[in-house]
C-alpha positions in Angstrom: -30.1 14.3 -28.3 -32.4 13.4 -25.7 -30.2 10.1 -24.4 -27.2 12.0 -24.4 -29.2 14.1 -22.1 -31.1 11.7 -19.9 -27.6 9.8 -19.3 -26.1 13.0 -17.8 -27.4 12.4 -14.5 -26.1 9.2 -14.4 -22.3 9.8 -15.2 -22.4 12.9 -12.7 -23.6 10.6 -9.7 -21.3 7.9 -10.9 -18.1 10.4 -11.1 -19.2 11.8 -7.7 -19.6 8.6 -6.2 -16.4 7.6 -7.3 -14.9 10.7 -5.7 -16.5 10.0 -2.3 -14.7 6.7 -2.2 -11.7 7.7 -3.4 -11.5 10.2 -0.5 -12.8 8.2 2.3 -10.3 5.3 1.5 -7.3 7.5 0.6 -7.9 9.1 4.0 -8.4 5.6 5.8 -4.9 4.4 4.1 -3.1 7.8 4.9 -4.2 7.2 8.4 -2.9 3.6 9.1 0.5 5.3 6.7 0.5 7.8 9.9 -0.1 6.5 12.8 1.9 3.7 14.9 2.6 -0.1 14.0 3.1 -3.3 15.6 4.7 -6.2 14.7 5.3 -9.7 16.4 9.7 -9.9 15.5 10.5 -14.0 16.4 14.4 -12.8 16.1 15.3 -10.5 19.1 19.1 -10.2 18.9 19.8 -6.7 19.3 16.1 -5.4 20.8 15.8 -3.3 23.5 13.3 -1.4 25.5 13.8 1.7 22.8 15.6 0.5 20.2 14.7 -2.1 17.3 16.4 -4.3 15.3 15.3 -5.5 12.1 11.8 -7.3 12.3 12.1 -11.0 11.4 8.6 -13.2 10.8 9.8 -16.3 11.1 12.0 -18.6 13.5 13.0 -22.1 13.8 13.3 -24.1 17.1 13.4 -27.4 18.6 10.8 -29.4 20.5 11.5 -28.4 24.2 12.9 -25.2 23.5 11.8 -22.0 24.9 12.4 -18.9 23.1 11.7 -15.3 23.1 9.4 -13.2 21.0 9.2 -9.6 20.8 6.2 -7.2 20.2 7.3 -4.1 18.7 5.7 -0.8 19.2 6.7 1.8 16.2 6.0 5.5 16.1 3.8 5.8 19.1 2.6 9.1 20.6 1.6 9.7 24.4 1.1 6.1 25.0 -1.0 5.2 28.4 -2.6 1.9 28.7 -2.8 -1.3 25.9 -4.3 -5.0 25.5 -2.6 -6.6 22.6 -3.8 -10.4 22.1 -2.1 -13.2 21.0 -3.3 -15.9 18.7 -1.0 -19.4 18.3 -1.0 -23.4 17.9 -1.7 -24.5 21.3 -0.2 -28.2 20.0 2.8 -26.4 18.7 3.6 -23.5 21.3 2.8 -22.4 24.8 2.5 -18.9 26.4 5.3 -19.5 29.2 6.5 -16.2 30.1 6.0 -12.4 30.0 7.4 -9.2 30.4 5.2 -6.0 29.1 7.5 -3.6 31.8 10.0 -2.5 28.7 9.1 0.1 26.8 6.6 2.1 28.7 9.0 1.7 32.0 12.1 2.8 30.3 10.5 6.6 30.5 11.5 7.9 33.4 8.6 8.2 36.4 6.7 5.8 35.1 4.9 3.0 37.2 3.8 0.2 34.8 1.1 -2.5 35.8 0.8 -5.9 34.5 -2.6 -7.5 33.7 -1.8 -9.6 31.3 -3.5 -13.5 31.4 -2.0 -15.7 34.0 0.8 -17.9 32.9 1.3 -20.6 31.4 -1.0 -20.3 28.9 -1.8 -23.1 26.7 -5.3 -22.1 25.3 -4.4 -20.2 22.0 -5.4 -16.9 23.1 -2.9 -15.2 25.4 -3.9 -11.2 26.0 -1.1 -8.8 27.3 -2.3 -5.9 29.1 -0.4 -2.9 30.7 -1.1 0.8 31.9 1.2 3.3 33.2 -0.5 4.1 36.4 2.0 6.9 37.5 0.8 10.1 38.9 1.5 13.0 37.5 1.5 11.1 33.9 4.7 9.6 32.4 3.3 9.1 28.6 5.6 7.1 26.2 6.5 8.4 22.2 8.8 6.6 20.1 9.9 3.1 19.2 10.9 0.3 21.2 9.7 -3.2 22.6 6.4 -3.2 24.2 6.7 -6.8 25.8 8.8 -9.5 25.8 7.1 -13.1 25.4 8.2 -16.3 26.3 7.5 -19.4 24.3 7.8 -23.0 24.6 7.9 -25.2 21.9 5.5 -28.1 22.8 5.1 -30.6 19.6 6.3 -30.3 15.6 4.8 -28.2 13.2 3.9 -24.6 12.3 2.5 -22.1 15.0 1.4 -18.3 13.0 2.0 -16.0 16.2 -0.6 -13.3 15.2 -2.5 -10.1 16.8 -5.6 -11.9 17.6 -9.0 -10.9 16.9 -12.7 -12.2 18.5 -16.0 -12.1 17.6 -16.8 -13.9 20.7 -20.9 -13.4 20.3 -21.0 -14.0 16.4 -22.7 -10.4 15.6 -19.9 -9.4 13.2 -18.1 -7.2 15.7 -15.2 -7.8 17.2 -14.9 -8.4 20.9 -11.3 -8.8 21.2 -8.5 -7.4 19.4 -5.7 -4.6 20.0 -7.1 -2.0 22.2 -4.7 1.1 22.7 -5.0 4.2 24.5 -2.9 7.4 24.7 -2.5 9.9 27.8 -6.2 11.4 27.3 -8.0 8.6 27.0 -8.1 8.5 23.6 -8.8 5.5 21.4 -5.7 5.3 19.0 -5.9 4.1 15.2 -9.4 3.1 14.9 -10.5 3.8 12.1 -14.1 1.5 11.5 -15.1 2.8 15.1 -15.3 -0.6 16.4 -12.7 1.0 19.4 -9.7 -1.5 18.6 -6.5 -0.8 16.6 -7.1 -0.7 12.7 -3.4 0.2 11.8 -0.5 -2.1 9.9 -0.1 -5.2 12.7 2.5 -7.8 11.2 2.4 -11.5 12.4 5.3 -14.3 12.7 5.7 -17.5 12.3 7.2 -20.6 14.3 8.3 -23.3 13.0 8.9 -26.5 15.2 11.7 -29.2 14.0 11.0 -27.8 10.3 12.4 -25.2 7.9 10.7 -21.6 7.5 9.5 -20.9 4.5 11.5 -19.3 1.7 9.9 -15.8 1.4 9.8 -14.9 4.6 12.5 -13.3 7.0 14.2 -15.9 9.2 15.5 -15.3 12.5 17.8 -16.8 14.6 16.1 -17.9 18.2 17.0 -16.6 21.3 16.9 -18.9 24.1 14.7 -18.0 27.1 17.5 -18.6 29.2 20.4 -16.6 27.2 20.6 -12.6 27.3 20.1 -10.6 23.9 21.8 -7.6 25.5 21.5 -3.8 24.5 22.5 -3.2 20.7 22.4 -0.3 18.6 18.8 0.8 16.8 18.2 -0.7 13.3 16.3 0.8 10.6 12.6 -0.6 9.9 10.0 0.0 6.7 7.3 2.2 7.6 5.9 2.1 4.1 2.0 1.9 3.6 1.4 -1.9 3.6 0.2 -3.4 0.0 -2.5 -5.2 1.1 -4.3 -2.5 2.7 -4.2 -0.7 -0.9 -5.0 -3.9 -2.9 -8.0 -4.3 -0.2 -9.2 -0.6 -0.4 -8.9 -1.0 -4.7 -11.0 -4.0 -4.3 -14.3 -2.7 -2.2 -13.6 0.4 -4.4 -14.2 -1.7 -7.5 -17.2 -3.5 -6.1 -18.8 0.1 -4.9 -18.6 1.6 -7.6 -20.0 -1.3 -9.9 -23.0 -1.5 -7.7 -23.9 2.0 -7.7 -23.4 1.9 -11.6 -25.7 -1.2 -12.0 -28.5 0.2 -10.1 -28.6 3.9 -11.7 -28.4 2.1 -14.9 -31.3 0.2 -14.1 -33.3 3.4 -12.7 -32.4 5.1 -16.4 -34.1 2.4 -18.2 -37.2 2.2 -16.3 -37.3 6.2 -16.8 -36.7 5.6 -20.5 -39.1 2.8 -21.4 
């Protein structure tokens, strides 16, 4: 009987830890699901400032082509200022053009200021930045093309085009990443308190002089000198990303296993 009673505190402690971790993880996942999200769309046909067609995550181009890529925002509320870094392979593509006065400038009364990096950029890391300086304020809500970027294919190969992140001083905390502020100057989508956006960000792939992988959604390149025009809005899938769920489940298993191991060792020391 003494063995049964002595194991009760261990079971209760583990159950409490499990419940706490589950609640914390579920809260973070729900926050990502309910908040805004971003995507890199390499098939921009049909997109405009306030409408987005189906986002395509791979495009095939030829060396020498200049083509358009959209930074798409979904379900944002009261956007005032933002900065989004892009990662790319500089031996495959360069950034040669940008327009950040689309989604925000579409709102009547807006006055958007572009603070992005200078062009052309062949460094492999390019920061897009803008804020709406309107007085009175004219914050923006909804879904649309936040920025349109012109890339130039400079050599054969594959270049992921990603939402960039940098830990410059190697201290384990990000120094560069997507940073979003609303009309109240509050940081949007920061779950882990590092100031940077932690919600859904979908990357893309550019293939120069080759073929996209079979599992990607292949888009047709829109060359920079061509006009995309205005098209009706298309539907988007805003479901919770399974990668987030898998990562959360993995973290949960590790935490609970560590707690059980530590408490079991402590219980054994008491009974010896």
